[in-house]
C-alpha positions as CSV (number, residue, x, y, z in Angstrom):
1,X,95.6,109.9,148.7
2,X,99.0,109.0,150.2
3,X,100.6,105.6,149.8
4,X,103.7,104.6,151.7
5,X,106.4,101.9,151.6
6,X,108.9,101.2,154.4
7,X,112.3,99.6,154.2
8,X,113.7,98.6,157.6
9,X,117.2,98.0,158.8
10,X,119.1,99.4,155.9
11,X,122.8,99.5,156.8
12,X,123.4,103.1,155.9
13,X,123.4,106.0,158.3
14,X,120.2,108.1,158.2
15,X,122.1,111.3,157.5
16,X,123.5,109.9,154.3
17,X,120.0,108.6,153.3
18,X,118.4,112.0,153.8
19,X,120.9,113.6,151.4
20,X,119.6,111.4,148.6
21,X,116.0,111.6,149.7
22,X,115.9,115.4,149.6
23,X,117.2,115.3,146.0
24,X,114.1,113.4,144.8
25,X,111.4,114.9,147.0
26,X,108.6,116.6,145.0
27,X,109.6,115.0,141.7
28,X,107.4,112.7,139.6
29,X,107.8,109.0,140.2
30,X,109.4,108.2,136.9
31,X,111.8,111.1,137.1
32,X,112.8,110.2,140.6
33,X,113.4,106.6,139.7
34,X,115.6,107.6,136.8
35,X,117.6,110.0,139.0
36,X,118.1,107.3,141.6
37,X,119.5,104.9,139.1
38,X,122.2,107.5,138.2
39,X,123.0,108.7,141.7
40,X,126.5,107.5,142.7
41,X,125.6,107.3,146.4
42,X,125.1,103.9,148.1
43,X,121.7,105.1,149.4
44,X,120.3,105.3,145.9
45,X,119.5,101.6,145.6
46,X,117.4,101.1,148.8
47,X,115.5,104.3,148.2
48,X,114.8,103.1,144.6
49,X,113.5,99.9,145.9
50,X,111.2,101.7,148.4
51,X,109.9,104.0,145.7
52,X,109.2,101.0,143.5
53,X,107.4,99.3,146.3
54,X,105.3,102.4,147.1
55,X,104.3,102.7,143.4
56,X,103.3,99.0,143.3
57,X,101.2,99.6,146.5
58,X,99.5,102.5,144.9
59,X,98.7,100.6,141.7
60,X,97.6,97.3,143.1
61,X,95.9,98.4,146.4
62,X,94.4,101.8,145.4
63,X,94.2,101.6,141.6
64,X,96.2,104.9,141.1
65,X,97.9,105.7,137.8
66,X,101.7,105.8,137.9
67,X,101.8,109.0,135.7
68,X,99.9,111.0,138.3
69,X,102.2,110.1,141.3
70,X,104.8,112.3,142.9
71,X,107.3,111.5,145.7
72,X,105.8,113.5,148.6
73,X,108.2,112.5,151.4
74,X,111.3,110.5,152.0
75,X,111.9,109.9,155.7
76,X,115.1,108.3,157.1
77,X,114.7,107.4,160.8
78,X,117.5,105.8,162.8
79,X,117.4,102.1,163.2
80,X,119.4,99.7,165.3
81,X,123.1,100.6,165.8
82,X,125.8,97.9,165.8
83,X,128.4,98.8,168.5
84,X,132.0,97.5,168.3
85,X,135.3,98.6,169.7
86,X,138.7,99.2,168.1
87,X,141.9,98.9,170.1
88,X,143.8,102.1,170.6
89,X,147.1,103.2,172.2
90,X,147.9,102.5,175.9
91,X,145.2,99.8,176.2
92,X,142.3,102.0,175.5
93,X,139.3,101.4,173.2
94,X,137.5,103.6,170.8
95,X,133.9,102.9,169.8
96,X,132.8,101.9,166.3
97,X,129.1,102.6,165.8
98,X,127.6,101.2,162.5
99,X,124.3,103.0,162.1
100,X,121.2,101.7,160.2
101,X,118.1,103.4,158.8
102,X,114.4,102.8,158.4
103,X,113.4,104.4,155.1
104,X,109.8,105.5,154.5
105,X,108.7,106.7,151.1
106,X,105.4,108.4,150.7
107,X,103.9,108.9,147.2
108,X,100.7,110.9,146.5
109,X,98.6,111.9,143.5
110,X,99.5,115.1,141.8
111,X,97.0,117.9,142.4
112,X,95.0,119.0,139.4
């Protein structure tokens, strides 16, 4: 059984979120949450919140035990981009693109 949680509109680029997500993929939920609290990257906190939400969904909606859950997938899809312009030399403009992410965390039961 797979249970998911989605965090939308997180103001971090998907590329940076994927780096942290790949570090916890396949680990047990408790081990992954402990690792996310120690990771120095900014993406650690929103992924931690999404994992916490997915575990709560598994416990409350499907009566699954926390000890048997592993992080199956961490997906980071691009969200809305904020586009701004910075003034450059000779009257030109350069774009500033602030990217955002939709983070999906999928937890599933460990196979026996």
